[in-house]
C-alpha positions in Angstrom: -38.1 32.4 -10.9 -35.4 30.2 -12.4 -35.5 26.6 -11.4 -32.4 25.3 -9.6 -30.5 22.6 -11.4 -30.9 19.1 -10.2 -28.1 18.0 -7.8 -27.6 14.3 -7.5 -27.3 12.9 -4.0 -23.9 11.6 -2.8 -25.3 8.1 -2.5 -26.0 7.9 -6.3 -22.2 8.0 -7.1 -20.3 4.8 -7.3 -17.2 6.7 -6.3 -18.9 7.6 -3.0 -19.4 4.0 -2.2 -15.9 3.0 -3.3 -14.4 5.7 -1.0 -16.8 4.8 1.8 -15.7 1.1 1.8 -12.0 1.9 1.0 -11.7 4.3 3.9 -13.1 1.8 6.4 -10.9 -1.0 5.1 -7.8 1.2 5.1 -8.4 2.7 8.5 -9.0 -0.6 10.2 -5.8 -2.0 8.6 -3.8 1.1 9.5 -4.7 0.5 13.2 -3.7 -3.1 12.9 -0.3 -2.5 11.5 0.2 0.4 13.9 0.0 -2.1 16.7 3.3 -3.5 15.2 4.9 -0.1 15.1 4.6 0.6 11.3 2.4 2.6 9.0 0.6 1.3 5.9 3.2 3.1 3.7 6.0 1.4 5.7 4.2 -1.9 5.3 4.2 -1.5 1.5 7.9 -0.8 1.5 8.6 -3.9 3.7 6.4 -6.1 1.5 8.2 -5.0 -1.7 11.6 -5.6 -0.1 10.5 -9.0 1.1 10.8 -10.5 -2.4 14.3 -9.2 -3.1 17.7 -9.4 -1.5 18.2 -5.6 -1.9 16.7 -2.8 -4.0 18.0 0.6 -4.9 15.7 3.3 -3.6 15.2 4.5 -7.2 14.0 1.0 -8.3 11.7 0.7 -5.3 10.3 4.2 -6.0 9.6 3.1 -9.6 7.9 -0.2 -8.5 5.5 1.5 -6.2 5.2 4.9 -8.1 6.5 6.9 -5.2 9.0 9.8 -5.3 12.5 9.1 -4.3 12.2 11.6 -1.5 9.2 9.7 -0.2 11.1 6.4 -0.3 14.0 8.1 1.4 11.9 9.4 4.3 10.2 6.0 4.7 13.5 4.2 4.5 14.9 6.5 7.2 12.0 5.5 9.5 12.4 1.8 8.8 16.2 2.0 9.4 15.6 3.7 12.7 13.2 0.9 13.6 15.9 -1.7 12.7 13.6 -3.2 10.0 15.6 -2.1 7.0 19.3 -1.6 6.3 20.8 0.9 3.9 24.2 0.1 2.4 26.4 2.0 0.0 28.5 0.5 -2.8 32.3 0.6 -2.3 32.7 1.4 -6.1 30.0 4.1 -6.3 29.3 6.0 -3.1 26.1 7.4 -4.6 24.6 3.9 -5.0 22.5 2.7 -2.0 20.6 -0.5 -1.5 17.8 -1.1 0.9 17.3 -4.6 2.4 15.2 -6.1 5.2 16.9 -6.9 8.4 16.2 -10.3 10.0 13.7 -8.5 12.2 12.1 -6.9 9.2 12.0 -10.2 7.3 10.3 -11.8 10.3 7.7 -9.1 10.6 6.5 -9.2 7.0 4.6 -12.5 7.2 2.9 -11.3 10.4 1.7 -8.1 8.6 0.7 -10.1 5.5 -1.5 -12.2 7.8 -3.1 -9.0 9.2 -3.8 -7.9 5.6 -5.3 -11.3 4.8 -7.5 -11.2 7.9 -8.5 -7.6 7.2 -9.7 -8.7 3.8 -11.6 -11.6 5.3 -13.3 -9.4 7.9 -14.6 -7.0 5.2 -15.2 -9.3 2.3 -15.7 -12.9 3.5 -19.5 -12.5 3.1 -19.1 -12.2 -0.6 -19.0 -15.3 -2.8 -15.8 -16.2 -4.6 -17.5 -15.1 -7.9 -18.6 -11.8 -6.4 -15.0 -11.1 -5.1 -13.6 -12.0 -8.5 -16.1 -9.8 -10.3 -15.3 -6.8 -8.0 -11.5 -7.3 -8.4 -11.9 -7.7 -12.2 -13.9 -4.4 -12.4 -11.3 -2.6 -10.2 -8.4 -3.9 -12.3 -10.2 -2.9 -15.5 -10.6 0.7 -14.1 -6.9 0.8 -13.2 -6.0 -0.5 -16.7 -8.3 1.8 -18.6 -7.2 4.9 -16.7 -3.5 4.0 -16.6 -3.5 4.2 -12.9 0.0 3.4 -11.5 0.3 5.0 -8.1 0.0 2.3 -5.4 -2.3 3.1 -2.5 -0.1 3.5 0.5 -2.3 5.6 2.8 
């Protein structure tokens, strides 16, 4: 009888542990921002808009490696929630710009504080050196593999 090939246990894979932790961190954060009426993807858009007066959806899509259609759908939701405005150029009716409303601008620091607290809840037991080592390793993987799509969900 032929011997079955050896099959490694899930727990021997670093990817398993990365996903395990990532899912927990993301799910907890998702529940926290949902309490403010936004999704994690919407939070990413709000945070990116926070540092600019206004951005064309195409530029925003490029910044966070999302499709223009995805940006458009998220922008529609944020406009409906009065967190973002969408304006058209008088000269070129095809040009649109997205910007935070006063309400959206006031919400971003609150959501950023949630993100900071979420990190603290999961990672505060690590020393500064351990955190830097993990971050450095993750950044190295991103760089080596040319990863560009931001995690939004």
